[in-house]
C-alpha positions, 0 to 999 in steps of 0.5 A: 845300861843293859835292859832287864830283859838282856842277855848278861852274857856268859861270867869268866869264872877263872877267878876274881880278877878275871871276872872285874876284868869281864865287866869292863869288856861287857862294855868297851864303849863305856870303858874306853869313853870314861877313860879318854874323859878322865884323861881328859879330865886331868890333863885339862888339871895340869894345864891350869899351872902352866897357864899361870905360870905363861900368864905370870912370865908373860902378862905380870912380870913384863907389865904386858895387859895384854897377854894377861888378859889373854892367859886369864880367857884362857885360864876360864875358858879350860875351867869352864870346859874342864868342869862339862868334862868332870860332869860326863865323866861322872855321869860316865862312871855312874853308867859304868856301875850300875851296868855292873852292878845289874849285870852281876845280879842278873848273872848271880840270879839266873844262876841261883835259879838254874841251881834249881833244888840243889841252891840249899843243899851246895850254897848256904843261904847266907853266902847268897844273902851277902852276896846280894846285898854286899859283894854286888856293890862292892864290885860296881863301885871298884869299876869307877876306877876304871876312868881314873886310874887311866886318867891318872897313868896318863896325867902323871906321865904328862906332867912328868914330861911338863917337868921335864922341860922345866928342870929334869932333876924334878921329873926325875924325883916325880917319876920315882916318887910314885913306884915308891908309894906303891912299894909302901902300899903294895904289903897293906893290899895283900893284908886288905885282901885277906882280911876283907876273905876272912870278914866277908866269910865270917858274915855270910855264916852270920847272915845265915844264921839269922836267919835259921833264928828267924824261921825257927825262933817260936819253935827255939823258944818252946824248946827252950833252947833260945838262949843256947842259939842266942849266946852262940850267936853273940860268939859269932856276932863278936868274933864278926865285930872283931874282924870287922877292926882287923878290915878298919885298921887296915883301911885307915893304914891306908887311906892315912898313907894315900892323904899322907903320902901324896902330901909329903911329896908335895912338900918333898918336891916344893921344897926343892923347887923353891931351892932351884928358884931361890939358884936362879936355875928356873923362873918364877912363873915356872916355880908356881907351875912346879908348886902347880903341877905338883898339887895336880899330881896329888890327885891321880896319886891319891887316885892310885891308893884309892884305886887299890884300895877299892880293887883290893875289897873288890876282887874278894867279892868278885871271887866270892861270886865266880865261887857261887856261878862255880857251883853247877846243878844236879846233873841230870842223867835220866835218858828213860822216858817216864811211865805212861800211865799213872804208875807205883811211886816206891821209896825203898829208904822208907818203905812207902808206897804211893798206889796212883789214883788215892789220898795218900797220908804220911804221918811221922813225929818228927816231920823233916823225916816225912819231908824228905821221903817226899822229896825223894819222891819227887826227886829233890834229893838222890835216892833209889826211888822208883816210879812204875818199877823204874829209878827216878833219877833214870828218868829224864827230868823234865818227864818227872817236873811235868807229872809230879809237882812237891807243894812246900808249905812254906814255898816263896810266894812273889810280889804281883797280884793274887792271880799271877802268884796262883797262875804263874806264867801260864794263864789260866781260863777264870773257871778254873781258877774259881775251881781251885780256890774254892777247893782250896777254901779260898774263896774268904781271901778273894771276896776281902781283897779290895780288887779280888785276884787282881789285888796286890801280894806284897813279896812273900805274900806278908799281906795275908795271914800265916792261914791264908799264905797256906791256902794260896799254896794250895790254890796254886798246887791244885790249878796246876793240875799235875799228876801226883800232888806231894804237899808237904803240911797243906793244912798245918797253919788253919783252925779246925773247921777250915782245916777239914773242909779242906780235906774234903774239899781237896779229896773231891778235887782230886778224886782219880788222881795221886795225892800224898800228904804229910800231916799229923790232922785227924781231921786229913787222917780221916779221909785218906785212902792209906796213911802210912804211919813213920819212925825214925823215917821207916814205915812200921804201919798202914792201912786206913787212919781208923785201923792204925787208930785201933792198933798201933799205940805210938800212932794214936798217941801222935793223933789223937794225943792220949794224955798218957802219951804227948809227953814224949815221942814213940820210940820204933820198939814201942811202935811196931808192938 
């Protein structure tokens, strides 16, 4: 199977069927071995009726015990060998399935990482979750039909040949029966693909809604919107359930036909064979062998139907994966060099001007608007923002990422030790780590863990409190020591005492370097060199915290929480009075 660090290869993105074929081609040896083992397994099952017929005709009817014992022994030997072949077939198919699973996961994860900041704008979170949780499993499961599918074709041809030697009419019935079954089941397979595709689409929408609810439930509850979103979720879930019933209806018909048609097929062929035996056109042993051949043939016929069912679902899942893989990251149009010296960052859309070497704060009643300014200044959104008079989108992206860091207060925390969380893939000196920990007022976190920095932290920092997670993210940002640090609400989850300490130490730690924070905390704003007050995403005033408190009623109402103004957000006209 594919190694954790092995290159998964370049997937075929031309369509769902092409992607499935690419997965098969990635492991040709295992696919061929699975098909061979499955063919041998099914052919040997078909050999059992032949051996039984020989035992009856050559041993039992003439009373030849030696011949009977010989054929019985051959029957036991073939059965034992076929049991081993069956175990090896299952083992090979399991490896084939697991390789397809891991390879698809690696391809998807690699592509999602390559998309980077473009991912949330181009693909919904529910779509990614649905692909990772459901579609990957369906794709890998459908590949297990490779071996049985090839074996079914081989044994079908072998049994038809054996029946040809017994009775031509019976062989003709066998050869015509399976195509007839395919004609009957074909429309159901196409219908299943359509129903399954719509179901997966609705599932992605509902998954995204669940993520939105879980992330903003407290805010929704505070605004009185919990009931509204609960009603919308109920409607979406009912639509998904109704679509699931449609998928289940088609699936049940396919499974019913998969069980019923082969049985009906067996009954027809057995009746014809019994008529031929009664007429003396075939022997009793041949009658037994015909019954055995057809009973064995029920398995490949059922496999044909199962293959159709699994492949119908698999191609729908593969199309969704291909759809994600076709999403390309934002093109890096930058060709110019970054400014050689620390330079002014300017966002013309909002009017925010960030002077190098200073601590600048952005204040806005709607945190999302301030965060949008940060995204533009960090080149995570298309904009006309400039750095040293040069448009950011004209500068090489690698240079921007190397010198400008956006520190989101909801950035992911991957599972690992605390040291790994804050250091990333780079080796950091203990003294540097200690300084960053102290600057973020995170000493108590390190001291409170059993092994300090080497203590394990669960994914997304679930073993830490909200304030601890926020300080860990700040430690990581400070340890990176970028030329420009753009921090989104870095102290929003902290108590007043800790927030004041963080504000003081952050200012000292970033002395002489460019730092931008979005906040409405007076404790942080009082320590900023420059404060930009934004209304509707535009700068309406700038200056020190004290100057804005004295001159801007809207600013004062927002950050000082004046009693008469806390019940509403100031308009742009009120803010500039």
